[in-house]
C-alpha positions as CSV (number, residue, x, y, z in Angstrom):
1,X,0.2,0.3,0.1
2,X,2.7,2.5,1.1
3,X,4.4,2.4,-2.6
4,X,1.5,3.5,-4.3
5,X,2.2,6.9,-2.6
6,X,5.4,7.2,-3.8
7,X,4.1,8.2,-7.2
8,X,2.5,10.9,-5.5
9,X,5.8,12.7,-4.9
10,X,6.9,15.6,-6.7
11,X,9.9,18.1,-6.0
12,X,11.4,18.1,-2.7
13,X,8.0,17.2,-0.9
14,X,8.8,14.0,0.6
15,X,6.7,11.0,1.8
16,X,6.6,12.2,5.3
17,X,4.0,15.0,4.2
18,X,1.7,12.1,3.2
19,X,2.0,10.0,5.9
20,X,1.3,12.7,8.2
21,X,-1.7,14.0,6.5
22,X,-3.5,10.9,5.2
23,X,-5.9,9.5,7.3
24,X,-5.9,5.9,6.0
25,X,-2.3,5.5,7.1
26,X,-1.8,4.9,10.6
27,X,1.8,4.5,11.8
28,X,4.1,4.9,15.2
29,X,6.8,6.9,15.8
30,X,9.8,5.1,16.6
31,X,12.5,6.9,19.0
32,X,16.3,6.3,17.5
33,X,19.7,7.2,18.2
34,X,21.8,6.2,15.2
35,X,20.6,8.8,12.0
36,X,21.9,6.1,9.6
37,X,19.2,4.2,10.3
38,X,17.3,6.2,8.6
39,X,17.7,7.7,5.2
40,X,15.7,11.0,3.5
41,X,15.0,10.1,0.2
42,X,12.8,12.4,-1.9
43,X,13.6,11.8,-5.5
44,X,14.3,8.6,-7.4
45,X,17.7,9.9,-8.1
46,X,18.7,9.8,-4.5
47,X,16.9,6.7,-4.3
48,X,19.2,5.2,-7.1
49,X,22.2,6.9,-5.1
50,X,21.5,5.2,-2.1
51,X,20.8,1.5,-3.3
52,X,24.1,1.8,-5.4
53,X,25.8,2.5,-2.0
54,X,24.3,-0.4,-0.1
55,X,25.0,-2.9,-2.7
């Protein structure tokens, strides 16, 4: 279900906006200390760069 929202992204407006404003999506905040555990990806190009680094 979440991936269907990815196509709604444009510019520097990330998925966070959709996740926090869509009543269909119910989530939970998870505290964390290591920022490397979560990576901000706003574009397909950023996604490709990150996946290239991780493989």
